C-alpha atoms as one frame of an Amber mdcrd trajectory, in Angstrom:
protein
  17.933  64.894 115.995  16.291  66.438 112.980  15.188  69.396 115.099  18.715
  69.983 116.426  20.165  69.709 112.916  17.603  72.213 111.607  18.444  74.625
 114.431  22.150  74.349 113.637  21.436  75.031 109.974  19.418  78.134 110.819
  22.100  79.391 113.205  24.809  78.830 110.597  22.734  80.690 108.001  22.235
  83.701 110.309  25.952  83.825 111.192  26.903  83.606 107.503  24.428  86.352
 106.589  25.840  88.711 109.229  29.380  87.858 108.116  28.637  88.606 104.466
  26.806  91.806 105.405  29.797  92.921 107.443  32.177  92.211 104.572  30.013
  94.144 102.106  29.817  97.121 104.467  33.571  97.088 104.973  34.120  96.888
 101.237  31.757  99.817 100.651  33.452 101.842 103.365  36.899 101.178 101.930
  35.856 101.972  98.384  35.011 105.644  98.934  38.361 106.525 100.586  40.037
 104.861  97.603  37.958 106.982  95.222  38.887 110.178  97.098  42.573 109.220
  97.015  42.308 108.706  93.260  40.494 112.010  92.667  42.691 114.321  94.772
  45.769 114.420  92.470  43.514 115.840  89.728  42.235 118.720  91.889  44.022
 122.051  91.430  43.667 125.568  92.714  43.066 128.364  90.197  44.371 131.846
  90.891  46.802 134.617  90.077  50.469 135.322  90.736  52.359 138.620  90.823
  55.828 138.622  92.378  55.483 142.334  93.220  52.174 141.969  95.065  51.536
 140.980  98.669  50.558 138.243  98.869  52.102 137.240  95.567  49.721 134.315
  94.996  45.931 134.511  95.240  43.685 131.447  95.084  40.308 132.313  93.555
  38.652 128.990  92.723  39.000 125.238  92.386  39.606 123.435  89.103  40.151
 119.875  87.931  42.283 118.246  85.254  40.603 116.804  82.157  41.267 115.472
  78.668  44.988 114.826  78.068  46.301 116.054  81.423  47.219 119.510  80.113
  43.789 121.082  80.517  41.819 122.315  83.537  38.107 123.107  83.888  36.728
 125.709  86.290  33.941 128.330  86.489  34.152 131.164  83.976  32.918 133.727
  86.514  35.993 133.035  88.655  38.400 134.112  85.906  38.724 137.916  85.538
  37.809 139.214  82.071  41.373 140.422  81.411  42.538 136.832  81.021  41.715
 136.341  77.372  43.492 133.755  75.233  46.070 136.404  74.186  46.754 137.886
  77.637  50.477 138.295  78.387  50.530 140.745  81.302  50.630 140.602  85.104
  49.384 139.199  87.370  49.706 135.837  85.673  46.900 133.316  85.617  48.148
 130.169  87.386  47.083 126.852  88.808  48.210 125.505  92.177  49.366 121.882
  92.131  50.160 119.616  95.072  49.409 119.885  98.757  50.696 121.817 101.754
  52.134 125.276 102.308  54.352 125.313  99.209  52.308 124.150  96.224  53.748
 124.222  92.725  52.540 127.135  90.579  52.071 126.663  86.840  51.105 129.249
  84.269  47.744 128.818  82.581  45.866 130.498  79.753  42.232 130.611  78.712
  41.606 128.280  75.781  37.820 127.921  75.544  35.039 129.761  77.336  31.349
 128.900  77.606  29.707 131.912  79.230  26.208 130.437  78.916  27.156 127.547
  81.213  29.796 129.443  83.215  32.645 127.119  82.219  36.173 127.769  81.054
  38.876 125.452  79.760  42.479 126.342  80.619  45.708 125.125  79.037  48.489
 124.621  81.580  52.262 124.482  81.329  54.498 121.753  82.722  54.236 117.993
  82.963  51.024 116.093  82.377  48.691 115.750  85.380  46.260 112.866  86.032
  42.910 113.645  84.404  39.517 112.766  85.851  37.124 110.541  83.915  34.013
 112.339  82.694  30.828 110.341  83.211  27.631 110.274  81.184  25.012 112.942
  81.893  22.429 110.168  82.376  24.399 108.969  85.423  23.408 112.153  87.278
  20.137 110.755  88.613  18.171 112.076  91.564  19.189 110.180  94.688  22.623
 109.290  93.313  25.391 109.424  95.948  27.966 112.057  95.005  30.961 113.898
  96.417  32.991 116.958  95.501  36.552 117.920  96.366  38.020 121.409  96.392
  39.258 124.353  98.436  36.231 125.774 100.313  38.211 128.371 102.291  41.015
 128.945  99.817  44.618 128.417 100.830  44.742 130.340 104.118  46.438 127.440
 105.890  48.038 125.948 102.798  46.666 123.941  99.919  44.620 121.091 101.382
  41.731 119.691  99.308  38.527 119.046 101.238  35.857 116.483 100.298  32.115
 116.782 100.970  29.488 114.181 100.156  25.740 114.000  99.636  23.215 113.115
  96.971  21.747 114.700  93.863  18.515 115.948  95.389  17.013 117.287  92.160
  17.638 117.851  88.466  16.012 121.230  87.989  15.804 124.111  85.452  18.415
 126.844  85.874  15.627 129.438  85.872  12.068 129.409  87.134   9.672 131.654
  85.156   9.094 134.924  86.986   5.699 135.630  88.520   5.732 139.196  87.175
   7.839 141.538  85.028   9.456 143.186  88.052  11.261 139.944  88.825  12.909
 139.830  85.393  16.413 141.110  84.728  18.770 140.774  81.740  20.394 137.558
  82.980  16.995 136.032  83.740  15.691 136.815  80.246  18.815 135.438  78.538
  18.582 132.127  80.362  14.847 131.817  79.763  15.646 131.900  76.037  18.134
 129.044  76.327  17.105 127.023  79.400  18.898 123.927  80.635  18.877 121.759
  83.731  21.310 121.963  86.641  22.007 119.569  89.495  20.762 120.520  92.954
  22.788 118.913  95.743  22.059 118.374  99.430  25.718 118.977 100.370  26.973
 122.437 101.312  29.635 124.091  99.166  31.476 127.340  99.915  32.801 130.098
  97.606  36.204 128.447  97.194  34.449 125.299  95.956  33.444 127.027  92.712
  34.816 124.852  89.917  35.057 121.684  92.022  34.151 118.443  90.244  31.008
 116.642  91.392  31.668 112.933  91.036  29.978 109.624  91.744  30.948 108.184
  95.110  31.276 104.671  93.770  33.464 105.388  90.732  34.903 108.913  90.789
  33.354 109.735  87.394  32.596 113.451  87.074  28.918 114.310  86.564  28.982
 118.060  87.226  30.868 121.211  88.228  30.060 123.113  91.432  28.718 126.610
  90.799  28.261 129.026  93.698  27.373 132.268  91.865  26.147 131.913  88.291
  23.162 129.625  88.945  21.951 131.526  92.005  21.793 134.796  90.003  18.680
 133.522  88.230  17.478 130.486  90.163  17.134 132.421  93.434  16.787 135.955
  92.091  13.324 136.392  93.622  14.437 135.398  97.109  15.254 138.153  99.595
  17.678 135.814 101.337  19.282 133.332  98.906  19.390 129.771 100.200  22.406
 127.684 101.102  21.542 125.161  98.392  24.422 123.995  96.218  24.108 123.694
  92.448  26.264 122.126  89.749  26.524 122.470  85.971  26.050 119.050  84.279
  29.139 117.383  82.813  27.829 117.277  79.233  28.665 120.986  78.919  32.269
 120.234  79.915  32.362 117.586  77.214  31.099 120.125  74.677  34.006 122.446
  75.562  36.524 119.665  75.037  34.828 118.650  71.789  35.253 122.198  70.451
  38.924 122.008  71.381  39.486 118.773  69.470  37.500 120.042  66.464  39.668
 123.147  66.262
């Protein structure tokens, strides 16, 4: 009898363990779609609009809403130099809001620019948009599961945000010291003077992803900003064929931009 009872206990334990494992896996699987659904309303396109041009609207990058819902962060290199804080001409700098073939266009203006970290803070017109939570820089650990959402191929078929996922594969310096003087250029020298770390990701981003938020899979907290051009200019300057590696600027530099805004 004791043997049969022990067998039943063991069987019940195994069944319960599999049941709990299944529940935890289902919960984990459901959590990420919920995070994506929460993030997407804060993702915007960044581009230009000129009613006399064809096409009138041009999407040039991805951005995301921060702070009080009236501000957007994207890559500085994506914004043409003519769009200073006092720019009033055409084409207008705009953001694309919503989803589908007829997104809402809102005027935007450059408020703060951080050329050293290739970030820009825009002020947008219209109603408040949902802002993403900015995480702590220390959360961006190697091996951490992340995702990013943006517009990898622009808005050719309409405005439809796309999500990619992966891990932070390395936290690495933006520049690697050159082996000889011939490998140095002006940008390389500038960044050697003021070095900082960037996030290296194992997920592939495309040009339209520039400015996309990199966020934690489990919470949606932003830990970085996708950068497809600026980092590669120095990090891979010695390579004849630049790699397909994706990099991101850490979120603490976004926080510094917002801090300057509140101080002013």
